[in-house]
C-alpha positions as CSV (number, residue, x, y, z in Angstrom):
1,M,31.8,9.5,43.0
2,R,28.4,9.7,41.6
3,T,27.9,5.7,42.7
4,F,28.4,6.9,46.2
5,G,25.3,9.1,46.1
6,G,26.9,12.0,45.2
7,T,25.4,14.4,43.6
8,V,28.0,16.9,41.2
9,L,26.7,20.2,40.5
10,D,28.2,22.5,37.9
11,V,29.4,25.3,39.2
12,S,31.6,27.0,36.7
13,L,29.7,29.9,36.3
14,L,28.8,30.9,40.4
15,S,30.9,33.6,41.8
16,D,33.4,33.3,44.4
17,D,30.3,34.3,47.1
18,E,28.0,31.8,45.6
19,K,30.6,28.9,45.4
20,L,30.8,29.9,49.6
21,R,27.8,29.9,50.0
22,L,26.5,26.6,48.3
23,L,29.4,25.1,50.1
24,S,28.0,26.5,53.9
25,G,27.1,23.5,56.1
26,K,28.4,21.7,53.5
27,E,31.7,19.5,54.9
28,G,33.0,17.0,52.9
29,A,31.8,17.9,50.0
30,I,34.4,17.1,47.6
31,I,35.9,20.3,44.9
32,L,36.9,19.9,41.3
33,M,38.7,22.3,39.1
34,P,41.1,21.5,36.2
35,G,43.6,19.1,37.5
36,H,43.0,19.4,41.5
37,A,40.7,18.1,43.7
38,M,40.1,19.3,47.5
39,L,38.4,18.2,50.2
40,Y,35.6,20.9,51.8
41,E,36.6,20.5,56.1
42,G,34.2,23.7,56.9
43,E,33.9,27.2,58.3
44,Q,35.6,28.7,61.0
45,T,35.8,32.1,62.6
46,G,39.5,34.0,62.9
47,D,40.3,36.1,66.0
48,D,38.8,38.6,63.9
49,G,35.4,37.0,63.8
50,V,35.9,36.9,60.2
51,V,34.8,33.3,58.4
52,F,36.8,31.5,56.2
53,H,36.6,28.2,54.5
54,T,39.2,25.6,54.7
55,V,39.8,22.4,52.4
56,I,42.3,19.7,53.0
57,H,44.2,19.0,49.8
58,N,47.9,17.8,48.3
59,T,49.5,20.5,47.2
60,S,52.4,21.3,44.8
61,A,52.4,24.9,44.9
62,F,50.2,28.0,45.0
63,Y,50.4,31.7,46.6
64,E,48.8,32.6,49.5
65,D,47.8,36.1,48.7
66,A,47.4,38.5,45.3
67,S,50.7,39.7,45.9
68,L,52.6,36.6,45.1
69,S,55.1,36.8,47.5
70,E,54.7,34.2,49.6
71,I,54.4,30.4,48.1
72,S,53.4,27.0,50.1
73,P,55.8,24.4,50.4
74,Y,55.9,21.8,48.4
75,Y,54.2,18.3,48.2
76,R,52.5,17.8,50.9
77,V,48.6,16.7,52.0
78,T,47.7,20.4,53.8
79,K,44.6,22.3,55.6
80,S,44.0,25.4,53.6
81,V,41.7,28.5,53.5
82,L,40.0,28.7,50.1
83,E,40.2,32.2,50.2
84,K,43.9,32.4,50.2
85,M,44.7,30.5,47.9
86,Y,46.3,31.7,44.4
87,K,48.2,30.6,41.4
88,A,51.0,31.7,39.9
89,N,49.4,34.2,37.4
90,G,47.5,35.6,40.5
91,E,43.8,33.9,39.7
92,R,42.4,32.7,42.4
93,F,41.7,29.3,43.2
94,L,37.9,29.5,44.0
95,S,37.4,30.8,40.4
96,R,38.6,27.9,39.2
97,I,36.5,25.9,40.8
98,T,34.1,24.0,38.2
99,L,32.1,21.0,39.7
100,I,31.7,20.3,43.4
101,I,30.0,16.9,45.0
102,L,27.6,16.3,47.7
103,F,27.3,13.9,49.3
104,D,23.4,12.7,50.6
105,N,25.2,13.0,54.2
106,N,27.6,15.7,53.9
107,N,27.7,15.9,57.9
108,A,31.0,15.0,60.0
109,E,28.8,14.6,63.1
110,T,27.3,11.0,61.4
111,A,30.0,10.2,59.1
112,E,31.1,6.6,59.6
């Protein structure tokens, strides 16, 4: 990925909020964590005015809230809200992100 002009950022020591701030406006960034990669789609605002961050990725399984009561469908490419993704042990996906790859032109408007 570095050959395509990407800048690799080690974010393993950043808080979840710091990671989200870094992603702001960086549509098309690649988000990496052990055993998983996601494409950052961008920010969206819900009906309640709350801003959330969406990713596109291949899922095998993740829980959609910390109660671990609702699991996502298995083995499909899906759009997910980054703030609402949990592992079976209750750990947030956000906390597991170690690297973010930014490209020179992380802008969906100019992508070819």
